[in-house]
C-alpha positions, -999 to 999 in steps of 0.1 A, spaced: 0 0 0 13 34 -9 18 61 18 -2 93 18 6 111 -14 28 141 -6 49 154 -35 85 163 -26 108 190 -39 82 217 -43 108 246 -38 132 258 -65 162 254 -42 180 232 -35 185 208 -64 172 172 -58 205 155 -50 208 117 -47 210 121 -9 179 142 -7 160 118 -30 171 88 -8 157 106 23 124 113 6 119 78 -9 130 58 22 128 21 14 117 28 -22 151 42 -29 164 6 -36 138 3 -63 146 38 -76 183 28 -79 174 -4 -98 152 18 -121 181 41 -128 204 11 -135 178 -2 -160 175 32 -177 213 33 -182 211 0 -201 183 14 -222 202 46 -231 177 69 -212 191 98 -192 173 118 -165 174 156 -168 161 174 -137 144 207 -140 122 229 -118 88 234 -135 72 267 -126 37 257 -138 35 227 -114 58 243 -88 79 211 -84 111 194 -96 105 169 -124 130 146 -142 126 142 -179 136 107 -191 154 114 -224 166 91 -252 192 108 -273 207 94 -305 224 104 -338 201 105 -368 209 91 -402 224 124 -414 244 130 -383 221 153 -364 214 149 -327 179 137 -320 161 134 -286 127 120 -274 110 124 -241 102 89 -229 86 98 -195 84 124 -167 94 114 -131 86 131 -98 96 122 -62 69 118 -35 72 107 1 79 70 0 75 65 -37 83 79 -72 58 86 -99 66 79 -136 42 92 -163 46 80 -199 25 97 -226 15 73 -253 6 90 -286 -30 84 -297 -19 70 -331 2 43 -314 -20 35 -285 -36 5 -303 -1 -10 -309 5 -9 -271 -24 -32 -266 -6 -59 -286 26 -57 -265 30 -89 -244 24 -80 -208 10 -96 -177 -28 -98 -177 -31 -72 -149 -9 -48 -168 -30 -53 -200 -61 -44 -181 -45 -12 -168 -35 -2 -203 -69 -8 -217 -85 13 -190 -63 44 -196 -83 74 -207 -73 103 -230 -72 136 -210 -91 165 -225 -78 176 -259 -44 159 -255 -33 137 -283 -19 111 -260 -28 87 -233 -10 93 -199 1 61 -181 9 69 -145 30 45 -123 34 51 -86 65 30 -78 74 20 -42 86 -16 -49 100 -37 -78 65 -51 -86 57 -27 -114 92 -21 -127 91 -48 -154 58 -34 -168 70 2 -165 102 -6 -184 84 -26 -211 61 4 -218 91 28 -217 108 6 -243 77 7 -264 76 45 -261 112 47 -272 104 28 -304 73 47 -315 69 82 -328 
């Protein structure tokens, strides 16, 4: 069961250092460390920034590569925020590729979650939100992140 949902790092200063993140996450920091290790193997880097509109620090999960003509390309795979006792990862799946996500082999429970995701307002994507406090959802989260990395 997740603790009461209180978002951390709501002030512009100081930067969310690994020590501060560990303090906020508590036991979930072990899962967070595993998540970071998995991102490294998938060539996804975190870029922290303070977002004035939401008044909080968010990490953008970026995949960068060199295009066919030598230009540098980048794609946002997800957004990450730190909360007391867990971290939240939101992956926006484009509307045009959402149907393809339904065919990705996942556990039955994960498939049910995906099929229940609703489009928000006029957005042209489907937000998939994962509140992570243990390793249980890491495999599903990483599979969907890999899917997002492959699609436009």
